[in-house]
DRENDO-1510 file (C-alpha; in Angstrom, 1 decimal, always signed):
<recs>
REC; n; res; u; v; w
REC; 1; MET; -40.6; +112.9; +183.5 .
REC; 2; ARG; -40.8; +110.0; +181.0 .
REC; 3; PHE; -42.1; +111.9; +177.9 .
REC; 4; HIS; -42.2; +115.7; +178.5 .
REC; 5; ASN; -38.8; +116.3; +180.1 .
REC; 6; SER; -37.2; +119.7; +180.7 .
REC; 7; PHE; -33.8; +118.1; +180.8 .
REC; 8; THR; -34.0; +117.0; +184.4 .
REC; 9; ARG; -32.5; +113.6; +185.1 .
REC; 10; ARG; -33.6; +111.1; +187.7 .
REC; 11; PHE; -30.9; +109.2; +189.7 .
REC; 12; PRO; -32.7; +106.6; +191.8 .
REC; 13; PRO; -30.6; +105.1; +194.5 .
REC; 14; HIS; -28.9; +101.7; +193.8 .
REC; 15; MET; -30.0; +101.8; +190.1 .
REC; 16; ALA; -26.5; +100.5; +189.4 .
REC; 17; ASP; -24.1; +99.1; +192.0 .
REC; 18; GLN; -20.5; +98.7; +191.2 .
REC; 19; LEU; -19.3; +95.1; +191.9 .
REC; 20; ASN; -15.8; +94.3; +190.6 .
REC; 21; SER; -13.2; +95.0; +188.0 .
REC; 22; LEU; -10.7; +93.3; +185.7 .
REC; 23; GLU; -7.3; +94.8; +185.0 .
REC; 24; LEU; -6.3; +94.4; +181.3 .
REC; 25; LYS; -2.7; +94.2; +180.1 .
REC; 26; TYR; -3.2; +96.5; +177.1 .
REC; 27; ASN; -5.4; +99.4; +176.0 .
REC; 28; SER; -6.2; +97.7; +172.7 .
REC; 29; TYR; -9.2; +95.5; +173.8 .
REC; 30; TYR; -12.8; +96.2; +172.8 .
REC; 31; PHE; -16.1; +94.6; +173.4 .
REC; 32; ALA; -16.9; +92.1; +170.5 .
REC; 33; GLY; -20.2; +90.8; +171.9 .
REC; 34; ALA; -21.9; +89.2; +174.9 .
REC; 35; ALA; -24.4; +86.3; +175.2 .
REC; 36; ASP; -25.2; +83.4; +177.5 .
REC; 37; GLY; -23.3; +84.8; +180.4 .
REC; 38; LYS; -20.1; +85.4; +178.5 .
REC; 39; ILE; -18.4; +88.6; +177.3 .
REC; 40; TYR; -16.2; +88.4; +174.2 .
REC; 41; LEU; -13.2; +90.8; +173.7 .
REC; 42; GLY; -11.4; +91.6; +170.5 .
REC; 43; ASN; -8.0; +93.2; +170.3 .
REC; 44; THR; -6.9; +95.7; +167.7 .
REC; 45; THR; -3.2; +94.8; +167.9 .
REC; 46; ALA; -4.0; +91.0; +167.7 .
REC; 47; PRO; -7.0; +91.1; +165.3 .
REC; 48; LEU; -7.5; +87.3; +165.2 .
REC; 49; LEU; -7.4; +86.8; +169.0 .
REC; 50; VAL; -10.7; +86.4; +171.0 .
REC; 51; THR; -10.7; +86.5; +174.8 .
REC; 52; VAL; -13.8; +85.1; +176.6 .
REC; 53; LEU; -14.8; +86.3; +180.1 .
REC; 54; ASP; -17.6; +85.0; +182.3 .
REC; 55; SER; -20.1; +87.3; +183.9 .
REC; 56; SER; -17.9; +87.9; +187.0 .
REC; 57; LEU; -15.0; +89.1; +184.7 .
REC; 58; LYS; -12.8; +86.0; +185.0 .
REC; 59; VAL; -10.9; +85.1; +181.9 .
REC; 60; THR; -12.1; +81.7; +180.9 .
REC; 61; GLU; -10.6; +81.0; +177.4 .
REC; 62; THR; -8.5; +82.6; +174.7 .
REC; 63; TYR; -8.9; +81.6; +171.0 .
REC; 64; LYS; -7.2; +82.4; +167.7 .
REC; 65; ILE; -9.4; +82.6; +164.7 .
REC; 66; GLY; -8.4; +80.4; +161.8 .
REC; 67; LEU; -9.0; +81.7; +158.3 .
REC; 68; LYS; -9.5; +79.2; +155.4 .
REC; 69; THR; -8.8; +81.9; +152.9 .
REC; 70; LEU; -6.6; +84.9; +153.8 .
REC; 71; LEU; -7.3; +88.2; +152.1 .
REC; 72; PRO; -4.2; +90.2; +151.3 .
REC; 73; ALA; -5.7; +93.6; +152.3 .
REC; 74; MET; -6.4; +93.1; +156.1 .
REC; 75; ASN; -5.6; +96.5; +157.7 .
REC; 76; ARG; -7.8; +96.9; +160.8 .
REC; 77; PRO; -10.3; +94.0; +160.9 .
REC; 78; GLN; -12.9; +93.9; +163.7 .
REC; 79; ILE; -14.7; +91.0; +165.4 .
REC; 80; LYS; -18.4; +90.7; +166.3 .
REC; 81; VAL; -19.7; +87.7; +168.2 .
REC; 82; ASP; -23.3; +86.6; +168.1 .
REC; 83; PRO; -23.5; +82.9; +169.2 .
REC; 84; PRO; -23.3; +80.5; +167.6 .
REC; 85; TYR; -21.7; +82.7; +165.0 .
REC; 86; PHE; -18.8; +85.2; +164.9 .
REC; 87; TYR; -17.8; +87.6; +162.2 .
REC; 88; LEU; -14.5; +89.1; +161.2 .
REC; 89; TYR; -14.9; +92.1; +158.9 .
REC; 90; GLU; -13.4; +95.3; +157.5 .
REC; 91; GLY; -15.9; +97.6; +155.9 .
REC; 92; SER; -13.3; +99.7; +154.0 .
REC; 93; ILE; -12.4; +96.8; +151.7 .
REC; 94; PRO; -15.2; +95.5; +152.2 .
REC; 95; TYR; -15.2; +91.9; +153.3 .
REC; 96; ILE; -16.9; +89.7; +155.9 .
REC; 97; TYR; -15.8; +86.3; +157.3 .
REC; 98; SER; -18.1; +84.1; +159.2 .
REC; 99; GLY; -17.7; +81.0; +161.4 .
REC; 100; PHE; -18.9; +79.2; +164.5 .
REC; 101; ILE; -17.6; +79.8; +168.0 .
REC; 102; TYR; -17.2; +76.1; +168.7 .
REC; 103; ASP; -14.1; +75.9; +166.5 .
REC; 104; TRP; -13.3; +79.6; +165.6 .
REC; 105; LYS; -12.7; +78.8; +162.0 .
REC; 106; ALA; -13.9; +81.3; +159.5 .
REC; 107; LYS; -14.5; +81.4; +155.7 .
REC; 108; ILE; -15.0; +84.4; +153.5 .
REC; 109; MET; -18.7; +85.1; +153.0 .
REC; 110; SER; -18.7; +88.5; +151.3 .
REC; 111; ASN; -16.1; +90.6; +149.6 .
REC; 112; THR; -18.1; +92.8; +147.3 .
REC; 113; GLY; -20.7; +95.5; +147.6 .
REC; 114; TYR; -20.9; +99.0; +149.2 .
REC; 115; LEU; -18.3; +100.1; +151.8 .
REC; 116; PHE; -19.6; +100.1; +155.4 .
REC; 117; SER; -18.3; +101.6; +158.6 .
REC; 118; GLN; -20.4; +99.7; +161.3 .
REC; 119; LEU; -21.8; +96.2; +161.7 .
REC; 120; GLN; -24.4; +94.8; +164.0 .
REC; 121; PRO; -25.5; +91.1; +163.9 .
REC; 122; ILE; -29.2; +90.4; +163.7 .
REC; 123; GLU; -29.7; +86.7; +163.4 .
REC; 124; ASP; -28.5; +83.6; +161.5 .
REC; 125; ASN; -25.8; +85.2; +159.4 .
REC; 126; LYS; -27.9; +88.3; +158.8 .
REC; 127; LEU; -26.2; +91.6; +159.6 .
REC; 128; ALA; -27.2; +95.2; +159.8 .
REC; 129; VAL; -24.5; +97.7; +158.5 .
REC; 130; ARG; -24.1; +101.4; +158.0 .
REC; 131; HIS; -23.2; +101.8; +154.4 .
REC; 132; SER; -21.6; +104.7; +152.6 .
REC; 133; ASP; -23.4; +105.7; +149.4 .
REC; 134; PRO; -21.0; +105.3; +146.6 .
REC; 135; LEU; -22.2; +108.5; +144.8 .
REC; 136; THR; -22.9; +110.9; +147.7 .
REC; 137; ALA; -21.0; +109.2; +150.6 .
REC; 138; GLU; -24.1; +109.7; +152.7 .
REC; 139; ASN; -24.8; +107.2; +155.6 .
REC; 140; ILE; -27.4; +104.5; +154.8 .
REC; 141; ILE; -28.6; +101.6; +157.0 .
REC; 142; GLY; -28.8; +98.3; +155.2 .
REC; 143; THR; -28.7; +94.6; +155.8 .
REC; 144; ILE; -26.4; +91.8; +154.4 .
REC; 145; ASP; -27.7; +88.2; +154.3 .
REC; 146; LEU; -24.6; +86.0; +154.2 .
REC; 147; ASN; -26.7; +83.0; +153.3 .
REC; 148; ASP; -28.3; +84.7; +150.3 .
REC; 149; THR; -26.9; +88.0; +149.1 .
REC; 150; LEU; -29.9; +88.5; +146.8 .
REC; 151; ASN; -31.7; +89.4; +150.1 .
REC; 152; ASN; -29.4; +92.3; +150.8 .
REC; 153; LYS; -31.3; +95.5; +151.4 .
REC; 154; LEU; -30.8; +99.3; +151.6 .
REC; 155; GLU; -33.2; +101.6; +153.4 .
REC; 156; LYS; -32.6; +105.3; +153.0 .
REC; 157; LYS; -35.6; +106.3; +155.1 .
REC; 158; ILE; -34.0; +105.3; +158.4 .
REC; 159; LEU; -31.4; +108.1; +158.7 .
REC; 160; GLN; -33.0; +111.5; +158.3 .
REC; 161; LYS; -31.0; +114.5; +157.1 .
REC; 162; GLU; -31.7; +118.2; +156.9 .
REC; 163; SER; -28.7; +119.3; +154.8 .
REC; 164; ASP; -25.6; +117.2; +155.1 .
REC; 165; GLY; -26.2; +113.5; +155.0 .
REC; 166; ILE; -22.7; +112.5; +156.1 .
REC; 167; PHE; -21.8; +114.4; +159.3 .
REC; 168; GLU; -25.2; +115.2; +160.7 .
REC; 169; THR; -26.3; +111.5; +160.4 .
REC; 170; ASP; -23.2; +110.2; +162.1 .
REC; 171; GLY; -23.9; +108.0; +165.1 .
REC; 172; ILE; -23.8; +104.6; +166.7 .
REC; 173; LEU; -25.4; +101.4; +165.3 .
REC; 174; THR; -26.4; +99.0; +168.1 .
REC; 175; GLY; -29.1; +96.4; +168.8 .
REC; 176; ASP; -30.3; +93.6; +171.0 .
REC; 177; GLY; -31.2; +90.9; +168.5 .
REC; 178; LYS; -34.8; +92.0; +168.2 .
REC; 179; LYS; -34.4; +95.7; +167.6 .
REC; 180; LEU; -31.8; +97.7; +165.7 .
REC; 181; VAL; -31.1; +101.1; +167.2 .
REC; 182; TYR; -29.2; +104.0; +165.7 .
REC; 183; VAL; -28.2; +106.9; +168.1 .
REC; 184; TYR; -27.2; +110.2; +166.6 .
REC; 185; TYR; -24.0; +111.8; +167.8 .
REC; 186; TYR; -25.0; +115.4; +167.4 .
REC; 187; ARG; -28.7; +115.6; +168.2 .
REC; 188; ASN; -31.2; +114.3; +170.7 .
REC; 189; LYS; -32.6; +111.5; +168.6 .
REC; 190; PHE; -32.4; +107.8; +168.1 .
REC; 191; VAL; -34.1; +105.5; +165.5 .
REC; 192; ALA; -35.3; +102.0; +166.1 .
REC; 193; THR; -36.3; +99.4; +163.5 .
REC; 194; ASP; -36.7; +95.6; +163.1 .
REC; 195; GLY; -34.3; +93.3; +161.4 .
REC; 196; ASN; -36.2; +93.8; +158.1 .
REC; 197; LEU; -35.8; +97.6; +158.3 .
REC; 198; THR; -39.6; +98.0; +157.9 .
REC; 199; ASN; -41.1; +99.0; +161.3 .
REC; 200; ILE; -39.3; +102.3; +161.9 .
REC; 201; HIS; -39.9; +104.6; +164.8 .
REC; 202; GLU; -38.0; +107.5; +166.4 .
REC; 203; GLY; -37.3; +108.5; +169.9 .
REC; 204; LYS; -35.7; +111.5; +171.6 .
REC; 205; THR; -33.1; +111.7; +174.3 .
REC; 206; ILE; -33.9; +114.1; +177.1 .
REC; 207; ASP; -31.5; +116.9; +176.2 .
REC; 208; THR; -32.7; +119.8; +174.1 .
REC; 209; ILE; -30.3; +119.7; +171.1 .
REC; 210; SER; -32.7; +118.9; +168.2 .
REC; 211; ASN; -30.6; +120.4; +165.4 .
REC; 212; PRO; -26.9; +119.4; +165.0 .
REC; 213; LYS; -24.5; +122.3; +165.7 .
REC; 214; LEU; -22.3; +121.7; +162.7 .
REC; 215; LYS; -20.1; +124.1; +160.8 .
REC; 216; LEU; -18.4; +122.5; +157.8 .
REC; 217; ILE; -15.8; +123.8; +155.4 .
REC; 218; ARG; -14.7; +122.5; +152.0 .
REC; 219; ILE; -11.0; +121.8; +151.4 .
REC; 220; LYS; -10.6; +122.1; +147.6 .
REC; 221; SER; -7.0; +120.9; +147.5 .
REC; 222; LYS; -8.0; +117.6; +149.1 .
REC; 223; ASN; -11.5; +117.4; +147.6 .
REC; 224; ALA; -12.9; +116.9; +151.1 .
REC; 225; THR; -15.3; +118.4; +153.6 .
REC; 226; THR; -14.5; +118.6; +157.3 .
REC; 227; PHE; -15.6; +120.4; +160.5 .
REC; 228; GLU; -14.6; +124.1; +160.8 .
REC; 229; LYS; -14.5; +123.5; +164.5 .
REC; 230; MET; -15.3; +120.4; +166.6 .
REC; 231; PRO; -19.1; +120.2; +167.0 .
REC; 232; LEU; -21.1; +119.8; +170.2 .
REC; 233; LEU; -21.2; +116.1; +170.9 .
REC; 234; VAL; -24.6; +115.1; +172.4 .
REC; 235; ASN; -24.5; +111.2; +172.6 .
REC; 236; ARG; -21.1; +109.5; +172.8 .
REC; 237; LEU; -21.7; +105.8; +173.5 .
REC; 238; ALA; -24.7; +103.5; +173.3 .
REC; 239; ALA; -25.7; +99.9; +174.0 .
REC; 240; ALA; -29.0; +98.0; +173.8 .
REC; 241; ASN; -30.2; +95.0; +175.7 .
REC; 242; GLU; -33.5; +93.3; +176.4 .
REC; 243; GLY; -35.6; +96.3; +175.1 .
REC; 244; TRP; -33.6; +99.0; +176.9 .
REC; 245; LEU; -31.3; +101.6; +175.4 .
REC; 246; PHE; -28.3; +102.9; +177.4 .
REC; 247; VAL; -26.8; +106.2; +176.1 .
REC; 248; ASN; -23.8; +108.0; +177.4 .
REC; 249; SER; -24.8; +111.7; +177.2 .
REC; 250; GLN; -22.3; +114.5; +177.0 .
REC; 251; LEU; -24.7; +117.3; +178.2 .
REC; 252; MET; -25.3; +118.3; +181.8 .
REC; 253; GLY; -28.9; +118.5; +183.0 .
REC; 254; GLN; -30.6; +120.8; +185.5 .
REC; 255; LYS; -29.2; +120.9; +189.0 .
REC; 256; GLU; -26.5; +118.3; +188.4 .
REC; 257; PRO; -23.3; +118.8; +190.3 .
REC; 258; GLU; -20.4; +119.8; +188.0 .
REC; 259; GLN; -17.9; +117.7; +190.1 .
REC; 260; MET; -19.8; +114.5; +189.2 .
REC; 261; TRP; -19.3; +115.3; +185.5 .
REC; 262; LYS; -15.6; +115.7; +186.0 .
REC; 263; SER; -15.2; +112.3; +187.7 .
REC; 264; SER; -17.8; +110.1; +186.0 .
REC; 265; SER; -19.9; +109.5; +182.9 .
REC; 266; ILE; -23.7; +109.7; +182.7 .
REC; 267; ILE; -25.7; +106.9; +181.3 .
REC; 268; ASP; -29.3; +107.6; +180.4 .
REC; 269; ILE; -31.7; +104.6; +180.1 .
REC; 270; TYR; -34.7; +104.5; +177.7 .
REC; 271; GLU; -37.3; +101.9; +176.8 .
REC; 272; ILE; -36.7; +101.3; +173.1 .
REC; 273; GLU; -40.3; +100.5; +172.1 .
REC; 274; THR; -41.9; +103.5; +173.7 .
REC; 275; ALA; -38.8; +105.8; +173.7 .
REC; 276; ALA; -39.6; +106.6; +177.3 .
REC; 277; TYR; -36.9; +107.9; +179.6 .
REC; 278; LEU; -36.5; +105.8; +182.7 .
REC; 279; ALA; -33.5; +106.9; +184.8 .
REC; 280; SER; -29.9; +107.8; +184.7 .
REC; 281; ILE; -26.8; +106.4; +186.4 .
REC; 282; TYR; -23.3; +107.5; +187.2 .
REC; 283; ILE; -20.4; +105.4; +185.9 .
REC; 284; ASP; -17.1; +106.4; +187.6 .
REC; 285; ASP; -14.1; +107.2; +185.6 .
REC; 286; ILE; -11.6; +104.3; +185.4 .
REC; 287; ALA; -8.1; +105.3; +186.4 .
REC; 288; ASP; -8.9; +109.0; +185.7 .
REC; 289; HIS; -10.1; +108.1; +182.2 .
REC; 290; LYS; -13.6; +108.3; +180.8 .
REC; 291; ILE; -15.1; +105.0; +179.7 .
REC; 292; LYS; -14.6; +104.2; +176.1 .
REC; 293; SER; -17.3; +101.6; +175.6 .
REC; 294; ILE; -20.2; +99.8; +177.3 .
REC; 295; ILE; -22.0; +96.6; +176.9 .
REC; 296; VAL; -25.0; +95.2; +178.8 .
REC; 297; ILE; -26.0; +91.6; +179.5 .
REC; 298; GLY; -27.9; +89.6; +182.1 .
REC; 299; GLY; -28.7; +92.6; +184.3 .
REC; 300; ASN; -25.0; +93.7; +184.3 .
REC; 301; LEU; -23.5; +96.8; +182.7 .
REC; 302; TYR; -19.8; +96.5; +181.8 .
REC; 303; ALA; -17.8; +99.6; +181.2 .
REC; 304; MET; -14.4; +99.6; +179.6 .
REC; 305; GLY; -11.7; +102.1; +180.4 .
REC; 306; GLU; -8.2; +102.3; +179.0 .
REC; 307; LYS; -7.0; +99.1; +180.7 .
REC; 308; GLN; -9.8; +98.0; +182.9 .
REC; 309; ILE; -13.4; +96.6; +182.8 .
REC; 310; THR; -15.8; +97.4; +185.6 .
REC; 311; ARG; -19.0; +95.5; +186.3 .
REC; 312; TYR; -22.2; +97.2; +187.5 .
REC; 313; LYS; -25.3; +95.3; +188.7 .
REC; 314; LEU; -28.4; +96.9; +187.4 .
REC; 315; ARG; -31.8; +96.8; +189.1 .
REC; 316; ARG; -33.6; +93.5; +188.4 .
REC; 317; PHE; -36.5; +95.0; +186.4 .
REC; 318; LEU; -34.0; +96.3; +183.9 .
REC; 319; ALA; -32.9; +92.8; +183.1 .
REC; 320; TYR; -36.5; +91.6; +182.7 .
REC; 321; PRO; -38.6; +94.5; +181.1 .
REC; 322; ARG; -42.3; +94.4; +180.5 .
REC; 323; ARG; -43.3; +93.4; +177.0 .
</recs>
C-alpha cells in the first residue's frame, strides 16, 4: 500500500476530525503562513493588511504593513510570514520587501534579478522561488539570500521536463522549513530538496498519470503558446508540515464513491523523506464550494473556502512523525 499502490486509497477512521469554522467577510483572504500556534492571512484587495488567528480560529490581531520605501509598480503584491520575518513581494516586477512581525515595518531588500512566480521562505531571510528563465521562459527553482545576494542560486536539475519546460513543469512550491517540496500539477510526481538545493529526491503520488496529458498550440499573432484544451489536472493543492506532504488529488481511486467526490475534496498524505503514501482524508466542501487552499500546523489542517476556514484535527502521530 505504501510503495506499490494500484491507486487504491486508505481512509482510516478519525484520521481527520472536523472541529470548528470561521466565517470570513470577504473571499479575498489567503493563507500567508503559520507558526507558533498562529495562522496569518493576507488579503488580495487590501495587500498591506495582515490578519492573525489563533489555532482555534479566533481573530487575535490585525496589522497594516508599513513600507519605508514605496515602489510605484505594486499591482498584486503577496505576503508570506515566517516568524520572526515577513515578506511582501511581487515576482512579476520583481521585488521583495522584508521586515519583522514585531513591528510590521518593511524595507526593500531586492528589486532586481529574474522574474519569479512563487516564493517559499526557508530560513533567516533566505527564500526559495520559482523563476522564469529569461531566454526560454522555463520554470527553474532557485534561492534568494536577502542578506547576501551573491549567494543567490539557480538549480535547473530540480524540475525535469520531457518536451515543454513551461507547462509540463507547472506546479506548487511548498515546504516546512527543513524541506522544499515541488508538486507537479499534471503528473504523479513531486520533488523534495534541502534549502541549499543539493539533496534532491523524487516521489510519486499514488495515481497512475506519469506523463502530462498536454496538447499545446502556438498563437503566432500573440507570439504565445497555450493549451489546445484544458489538460487533466492531477494535483491541485499542496502543503507540507513536519515531514509530511498533503496533496489535494483530482483523480478518483478504485472503489471510491462518486458522491463523495461531488461533495468533498480528497487529501492524500505522504512522508516526504521516503515518499511513502500514508493515508487519505475527505475534506467537505465549504458552502458548496471546493476548498481553494490548505495549511497545516500543530496537528491541525486548515482548509479555506470562498468565505470560510474550517479546522480539522489530525491524528497525533501526524503532528510528531518519526525521524
